[in-house]
C-alpha positions as CSV (number, residue, x, y, z in Angstrom):
1,M,0.0,0.0,0.0
2,S,1.3,3.4,-0.9
3,E,2.2,5.9,1.8
4,Y,0.3,9.2,1.6
5,H,2.4,12.2,2.6
6,R,0.4,14.8,4.4
7,L,1.2,18.4,3.8
8,G,1.1,21.1,6.4
9,P,-1.8,23.6,6.4
10,I,-2.4,23.8,2.7
11,V,-6.1,24.3,3.4
12,R,-8.1,27.0,1.7
13,T,-11.0,28.5,3.5
14,G,-13.5,29.5,0.9
15,L,-16.9,30.3,-0.4
16,T,-20.3,28.9,0.0
17,V,-21.1,26.1,2.5
18,A,-20.1,25.5,6.1
19,G,-18.0,22.5,6.7
20,V,-15.8,21.1,9.5
21,A,-12.0,21.0,9.2
22,A,-10.8,17.5,10.0
23,G,-9.1,17.4,13.4
24,R,-9.8,21.1,14.1
25,G,-13.3,21.0,15.4
26,S,-14.1,24.4,14.0
27,D,-16.4,25.5,11.2
28,I,-14.8,26.8,8.0
29,L,-16.4,27.7,4.7
30,V,-15.6,25.6,1.7
31,A,-16.5,25.8,-2.0
32,M,-18.7,23.0,-3.3
33,F,-18.2,21.3,-6.6
34,T,-20.8,19.2,-8.5
35,L,-19.3,16.1,-10.0
36,D,-19.3,17.7,-13.5
37,E,-17.6,20.8,-12.1
38,A,-14.9,18.8,-10.4
39,R,-14.3,16.8,-13.6
40,A,-14.1,20.0,-15.6
41,R,-11.7,21.6,-13.1
42,L,-9.5,18.4,-13.1
43,A,-9.3,18.4,-16.9
44,E,-8.1,22.0,-16.8
45,L,-5.5,21.1,-14.1
46,L,-4.1,17.9,-15.7
47,P,-1.3,19.6,-17.6
48,R,-0.2,21.4,-14.4
49,L,-0.5,18.1,-12.4
50,E,1.7,16.3,-14.9
51,E,4.3,19.2,-14.6
52,L,4.3,18.8,-10.8
53,V,4.8,15.1,-11.1
54,G,7.9,15.8,-13.2
55,V,9.2,18.4,-10.7
56,R,8.6,15.9,-7.9
57,A,10.6,13.2,-9.7
58,D,13.5,15.6,-10.5
59,L,13.5,16.6,-6.8
60,A,13.6,13.0,-5.6
61,E,16.5,12.1,-8.0
62,L,18.4,15.3,-7.1
63,R,17.9,14.6,-3.3
64,A,19.1,11.0,-3.8
65,D,22.2,12.2,-5.6
66,L,22.9,14.9,-3.0
67,D,22.5,12.3,-0.1
68,T,25.1,10.0,-1.6
69,G,27.4,12.8,-2.7
70,A,27.0,11.8,-6.4
71,Q,27.2,14.4,-9.2
72,S,23.8,15.1,-10.6
73,E,22.9,16.5,-14.1
74,L,20.0,18.2,-12.3
75,G,22.3,20.5,-10.3
76,G,23.1,20.9,-6.6
77,L,21.6,22.2,-3.4
78,A,20.4,25.5,-4.9
79,E,18.5,23.6,-7.7
80,A,17.0,21.2,-5.1
81,K,15.7,24.2,-3.2
82,A,14.3,25.7,-6.4
83,L,12.5,22.5,-7.3
84,E,11.1,22.2,-3.8
85,A,9.8,25.8,-4.0
86,R,8.2,25.1,-7.4
87,L,6.5,21.9,-6.1
88,Y,5.1,23.6,-3.0
89,A,4.0,26.7,-5.0
90,G,2.2,24.5,-7.5
91,L,0.4,22.6,-4.7
92,E,-0.6,25.9,-3.0
93,E,-1.9,27.2,-6.3
94,I,-4.2,24.2,-6.5
95,A,-5.3,24.6,-2.9
96,E,-6.2,28.2,-3.7
97,Q,-8.8,26.9,-6.1
98,D,-10.7,25.3,-3.2
99,I,-9.3,21.9,-4.0
100,E,-8.0,19.9,-1.1
101,V,-4.4,18.6,-1.6
102,K,-4.3,15.5,0.5
103,G,-1.0,14.1,-0.7
104,F,1.8,14.7,-3.1
105,A,3.5,11.3,-3.4
106,P,1.2,10.2,-5.0
107,L,-0.8,13.3,-5.8
108,L,-4.2,13.0,-4.1
109,L,-6.9,15.7,-4.6
110,D,-10.3,16.0,-3.1
111,F,-13.0,18.3,-4.5
112,P,-15.6,19.1,-1.8
113,G,-19.2,18.4,-3.0
114,E,-22.5,17.0,-1.9
115,L,-24.3,13.7,-2.8
116,D,-27.8,13.0,-1.7
117,G,-27.6,15.8,0.9
118,R,-24.3,14.5,2.4
119,P,-21.0,16.1,2.2
120,V,-18.6,14.2,0.0
121,R,-15.2,14.5,-1.6
122,W,-14.9,13.8,-5.4
123,C,-11.6,12.1,-5.2
124,W,-8.7,12.0,-7.7
125,L,-5.6,9.9,-7.2
126,E,-2.5,10.2,-9.4
127,G,-2.9,7.6,-12.1
128,D,-6.7,7.9,-12.3
129,T,-7.9,9.0,-15.7
130,G,-10.5,11.2,-14.3
131,I,-12.7,11.6,-11.2
132,D,-14.4,8.3,-10.9
133,W,-14.5,8.0,-7.1
134,Y,-15.9,9.8,-4.2
135,H,-16.0,9.3,-0.4
136,R,-18.0,10.7,2.3
137,S,-16.3,13.6,4.0
138,D,-16.2,11.7,7.3
139,T,-14.7,8.5,6.0
140,G,-11.7,9.7,4.0
141,F,-9.8,7.7,1.4
142,A,-10.7,4.3,3.0
143,G,-14.4,5.0,2.2
144,R,-13.8,5.6,-1.6
145,R,-16.6,4.3,-3.8
146,P,-17.1,4.5,-7.6
147,C,-19.2,7.5,-8.8
């Protein structure tokens, strides 16, 4: 099973419907996406997501080389810091669109929504071809179901 790396507070408080921040116990406002809206937003984001996957891979290779003292065609410490900055800036850019970044290795995105009156997350995992899964907001990834 893959490990999901949690990011720090890349959480965007947003627009229309009250929700509860996991583990915080406080109400925040979050934008809501219909399934069609989430799919359209993902389609717009896919080129950027592919770019971030490449940046993440370059960063992993460069860090591995730096850890072993090997020369890297990707550069040195300054380039590693620049790649890391690009990766985090890209993830923050996504979060600013009211999309929840749940992991970055692999990329895991949740689009807040509603199904049959219940809060859900339209869920996309790196490697998925589109948004074909959702889970209730209170169950997380383990509660994923096909749309």
